[in-house]
C-alpha positions in Angstrom: -27.9 131.1 -23.9 -25.2 133.4 -25.2 -27.6 135.0 -27.7 -30.1 135.6 -24.9 -27.3 137.4 -22.9 -26.4 139.5 -25.8 -30.1 140.5 -26.4 -30.3 141.3 -22.6 -27.2 143.5 -22.8 -28.6 145.4 -25.8 -32.1 145.8 -24.5 -31.3 147.0 -21.0 -28.2 148.9 -22.2 -30.4 150.9 -24.5 -33.0 151.6 -21.8 -30.2 152.8 -19.5 -28.8 155.2 -22.1 -32.3 156.6 -22.9 -32.9 157.0 -19.1 -29.7 158.9 -18.6 -30.8 161.6 -21.1 -34.2 162.1 -19.3 -33.6 162.3 -15.5 -35.9 164.9 -13.9 -36.6 163.4 -10.5 -35.3 161.0 -7.8 -37.6 158.3 -9.2 -36.0 158.7 -12.7 -32.6 158.4 -11.1 -33.5 155.2 -9.2 -35.1 153.8 -12.4 -31.9 154.4 -14.3 -29.8 152.8 -11.6 -31.9 149.7 -11.7 -31.6 149.3 -15.5 -27.8 150.0 -15.3 -27.4 147.3 -12.6 -29.3 144.8 -14.7 -27.1 145.6 -17.7 -24.0 145.2 -15.6 -25.2 141.7 -14.5 -25.8 140.6 -18.1 -22.3 141.8 -19.2 -20.7 140.1 -16.2 -22.5 136.8 -17.0 -21.6 137.0 -20.7 -17.8 137.6 -20.0 -17.8 134.8 -17.4 -19.2 132.4 -20.0 -16.6 133.4 -22.5 -13.8 132.8 -19.9 -15.2 129.4 -19.1 -15.3 128.5 -22.8 -11.6 129.6 -23.2 -10.6 127.6 -20.1 -12.4 124.5 -21.6 -10.6 124.9 -24.9 -7.2 125.4 -23.1 -7.8 122.3 -21.0 -8.4 120.1 -24.0 -5.4 121.6 -25.8 -2.8 121.7 -23.0 -3.7 118.6 -20.9 -5.1 116.1 -23.3 -3.1 113.3 -21.6 -4.8 114.0 -18.3 -8.4 114.1 -19.7 -10.1 110.8 -20.2 -12.6 111.1 -23.1 -14.3 107.9 -22.0 -15.3 109.2 -18.5 -16.7 112.8 -18.6 -20.1 111.7 -17.3 -18.5 110.0 -14.3 -17.6 113.4 -12.7 -21.1 114.9 -13.0 -22.6 116.3 -9.7 -24.1 113.8 -7.3 -26.9 114.7 -4.9 -26.3 112.1 -2.2 -23.2 110.9 -0.5 -21.8 107.3 -0.5 -21.5 107.7 3.3 -25.0 107.9 4.9 -24.0 109.0 8.4 -20.9 110.3 10.0 -20.8 109.9 13.8 -18.2 111.9 15.6 -16.6 110.5 18.8 -16.7 112.9 21.7 -15.0 110.8 24.3 -11.4 111.7 23.2 -9.5 110.8 26.3 -8.0 107.5 24.9 -6.8 106.2 21.6 -9.1 103.7 19.9 -7.8 100.2 20.0 -7.9 99.9 16.3 -8.5 102.6 13.6 -7.4 104.0 10.3 -5.8 107.4 9.8 -7.1 109.1 6.6 -5.9 112.0 4.6 -6.5 113.1 1.1 -5.1 115.9 -1.1 -7.4 117.6 -3.5 -7.5 120.3 -6.3 -9.8 122.5 -4.2 -12.5 122.6 -1.5 -15.7 121.7 -3.3 -16.3 117.9 -3.2 -18.6 118.0 -6.3 -16.4 120.1 -8.6 -12.9 119.5 -7.3 -10.9 116.3 -7.6 -8.9 113.9 -5.4 -5.2 114.0 -6.1 -3.8 111.6 -3.4 -5.1 109.3 -0.8 -3.2 108.2 2.3 -4.5 105.5 4.8 -2.6 104.1 7.8 -4.0 101.3 9.8 -3.2 101.3 13.5 -3.8 98.7 16.2 -2.9 99.1 19.9 -0.9 102.2 19.0 1.2 100.5 16.4 1.2 100.9 12.6 0.3 97.6 10.9 -0.4 98.7 7.4 -0.4 101.7 5.1 -1.7 102.7 1.7 -0.7 105.7 -0.5 -1.8 106.4 -4.0 -1.5 109.4 -6.3 -4.7 109.9 -8.5 -5.0 111.3 -12.0 -7.8 113.9 -11.5 -8.9 114.1 -15.1 -8.6 117.9 -14.8 -6.1 120.7 -14.4 -4.4 121.1 -11.1 -4.6 124.7 -10.0 -1.3 126.4 -9.1 -2.8 127.2 -5.6 -3.3 123.5 -4.9 0.2 122.6 -6.1 1.7 125.2 -3.8 0.1 123.6 -0.9 0.6 119.9 -1.5 3.5 119.9 -4.1 1.5 117.7 -6.5 1.9 118.6 -10.2 0.3 117.2 -13.3 3.6 115.5 -14.3 3.3 113.5 -11.1 -0.2 112.2 -11.8 -0.5 112.0 -15.5 0.2 108.2 -15.6 -1.6 107.4 -12.3 -4.9 105.6 -12.0 -8.2 107.5 -11.9 -10.2 107.5 -8.7 -12.8 105.0 -10.0 -9.9 102.5 -10.6 -8.8 102.5 -6.9 -12.1 103.2 -5.1 -12.7 99.5 -4.4 -9.5 99.2 -2.4 -10.1 102.5 -0.6 -13.6 101.3 0.3 -12.3 98.0 1.7 -9.7 99.7 3.8 -12.0 102.1 5.6 -15.4 100.3 5.7 -16.2 99.1 9.2 -13.2 100.9 10.7 -13.1 103.9 13.1 -11.7 106.7 10.9 -9.3 109.3 12.4 -7.9 112.3 10.7 -7.4 116.1 11.0 -10.7 117.8 10.2 -11.5 114.4 8.7 -15.0 115.3 7.7 -13.5 117.3 4.8 -11.8 114.1 3.5 -14.9 112.0 4.0 -17.0 114.5 1.9 -14.7 113.8 -1.1 -14.7 110.1 -0.5 -18.5 110.1 -0.1 -18.9 111.7 -3.5 -16.4 109.2 -5.0 -18.3 106.3 -3.5 -21.6 107.6 -4.7 -20.3 108.0 -8.3 -19.1 104.4 -8.1 -22.4 103.1 -6.7 -20.8 102.2 -3.3 -22.4 102.9 0.1 -21.2 102.9 3.7 -24.1 103.2 6.1 -22.2 104.8 9.0 -18.7 105.7 9.9 -17.4 106.5 13.4 -14.9 109.4 13.4 -12.2 110.4 15.7 -11.3 114.0 14.7 -7.9 114.9 15.9 -8.7 118.6 15.3 -11.4 118.3 18.1 -8.8 116.7 20.3 -6.4 119.6 19.7 -9.2 122.1 20.6 -9.6 120.2 23.9 -5.9 120.0 24.7 -4.2 123.1 23.3 -5.3 126.5 24.6 -6.6 129.0 21.9 -3.8 131.5 23.0 -1.0 128.9 22.7 -1.0 128.9 18.9 -2.0 131.5 16.3 -4.4 129.0 14.6 -5.3 125.3 14.5 -3.8 124.4 11.2 -2.0 121.0 11.1 1.3 122.6 10.2 1.0 125.1 13.1 0.2 122.3 15.6 3.1 120.2 14.3 5.4 123.1 14.9 3.9 123.7 18.4 4.7 120.1 19.4 8.1 120.1 17.6 7.0 117.4 15.1 9.2 117.4 12.0 7.4 119.0 9.0 7.7 116.5 6.2 5.5 118.3 3.7 1.8 118.4 3.0 1.3 115.0 1.4 -1.4 112.4 2.2 0.8 109.7 3.9 3.1 112.1 5.8 0.0 114.0 7.0 -1.5 110.7 8.3 1.7 109.9 10.2 2.2 113.4 11.6 -1.5 113.6 12.7 -0.9 110.3 14.6 2.0 112.0 16.4 -0.2 115.0 17.2 -2.9 112.6 18.6 -0.3 111.0 20.9 0.9 114.4 22.2 -2.6 115.6 22.9 -3.7 112.4 24.6 -0.7 112.7 26.9 -1.9 116.2 27.8 -5.4 114.9 28.4 -4.0 112.2 30.6 -2.2 114.8 32.7 -5.4 116.8 32.9 -7.2 113.8 34.2 -4.6 113.0 36.8 -4.9 116.5 38.1 -8.7 116.4 38.0 -8.7 113.2 40.0 -6.3 114.7 42.6 -8.6 117.7 42.9 -11.6 115.5 43.3 -10.0 113.4 46.0 -9.2 116.6 47.9 -12.9 117.8 47.5 -14.3 114.4 48.5 -12.1 114.3 51.6 -13.9 117.5 52.7 -17.5 116.2 52.4 -19.7 116.8 55.4 -21.7 114.1 57.2 -24.9 114.9 55.3 -23.2 114.6 51.9 -21.6 111.3 53.0 -25.0 110.0 54.2 -26.7 110.9 50.9 -24.0 109.2 48.9 -24.1 106.0 51.0 -27.9 105.8 50.7 -27.8 106.4 46.9 -25.2 103.6 46.5 -27.5 101.2 48.4 -30.5 102.1 46.2 -28.4 101.6 43.0 -27.2 98.3 44.4 -30.8 97.2 44.4 -31.0 98.1 40.7 -27.7 96.3 39.9 -25.9 99.5 38.7 -24.0 100.6 41.7 -20.6 99.9 40.0 -21.7 102.3 37.2 -22.1 105.3 39.6 -19.7 108.2 39.4 -19.8 111.6 40.9 -17.8 114.8 41.1 -17.9 117.9 43.3 -18.4 121.1 41.4 -16.9 124.5 42.3 -19.9 125.6 44.4 -19.9 122.2 46.3 -22.8 120.9 44.3 -22.3 117.1 43.7 -23.0 115.9 40.2 -24.0 112.2 39.9 -23.8 110.0 36.8 -24.7 106.3 36.0 -22.8 104.9 33.1 -21.7 108.5 32.1 -25.4 109.6 32.0 -26.4 112.3 34.5 -29.1 111.3 37.0 -29.1 114.4 39.1 -27.3 116.9 41.3 -27.6 117.9 45.0 -26.2 120.6 47.2 -26.1 119.9 50.9 -23.4 122.4 51.9 -23.9 126.0 52.9 -27.0 127.9 53.9 -29.1 127.0 50.8 -29.7 123.4 49.9 -30.9 122.4 46.5 -31.6 119.2 44.5 -32.1 118.5 40.8 -34.8 116.1 39.7 -34.7 114.8 36.1 -37.1 112.8 34.0 -37.1 112.1 30.2 -38.8 115.5 29.5 -38.0 117.9 32.2 -35.3 119.3 34.5 -36.5 120.6 37.9 -34.5 122.3 40.7 -36.0 122.1 44.2 -35.1 124.1 47.3 -34.9 121.6 50.1 -34.8 121.8 53.9 -32.0 119.4 54.4 -30.7 115.8 54.0 -33.9 114.1 55.0 -35.8 115.7 52.2 -33.0 114.9 49.8 -33.1 111.2 50.9 -36.8 111.1 50.4 -36.4 112.5 46.8 -33.9 109.7 45.8 -36.9 107.7 44.7 -37.2 110.1 41.7 -33.6 109.5 40.8 -34.2 105.8 40.9 -37.1 106.1 38.5 -35.1 108.1 36.1 -32.1 105.7 36.4 -34.4 102.8 35.5 -35.4 104.7 32.4 -31.8 105.4 31.4 -30.7 101.8 31.7 -33.8 100.4 30.1 -34.3 99.4 26.4 -36.8 102.2 26.2 -34.0 104.8 26.4 
């Protein structure tokens, strides 16, 4: 490959030089630029390959204790993850009854080429810590200075530690079947997914509670300069104990609690606002709600009905947190939303009698939502 690059540099370089001595038109000038650009790309590729060769030699010379000669093929690129599906939770108003908090430290951002340096896992149940796991990992590679500046992990700290394939069974057992929480936790799961795949392990699906998503819902974008974990910790007055896996798990848990308290206050205020709006419902709106409740009682789902009044006095109705329709029976213009599994239709209606007559469409859609077909 290096010989081909040298030949390419010589061939296209010669053509570039010849072209430079014979420019008589715009076309000649463009032709010369093209050959010059191709020559530049060959030179750049050649120099990069030389740098990589030097880095490889330096790695073998300076860090022989960190490189395991028995396992180079283990770190080859994999084309599938050991985690088939990641399902994010979007109902973030309450803490899961039981979950594990996960954080890993790495040598970089690419899960196929960079390595895991440390894994932290804390098991919580009913808001209490019941177990924790923390392990430094020998990455079988150099640790870039940029990574060490972030997490404080140096080669001296990991040179005698186990490789990832030596601990992956325990990591797998600790997270498999659990709800996994973390801060931008999909990043951590990408690295673990590669590690699982390399060790021929598979998790079909993980359910994820991303505390970063909770922060976005709880902390206004103008309240902090960014959403980095260290920034959010400072915002909440949480002690900064460094950027290590276990301490990040514990501080992320504290951030989770702070945000859930904010969400709880939001919900209490929302409920107070809703009670105020519901107290102002007119007779037509009350009649519609009472009739709808009777119809849902016949379907056996009345207790799953919820509704809220929107800013324009439109009432939004849900069954088991799934929308079944909206109606506006206040003001000069009355409207009603009709849903089916394929369409959303808004109707201009004359008044409450027409709305009551259209409840049958809501019942049909509700039956579909609560059926096995849905």
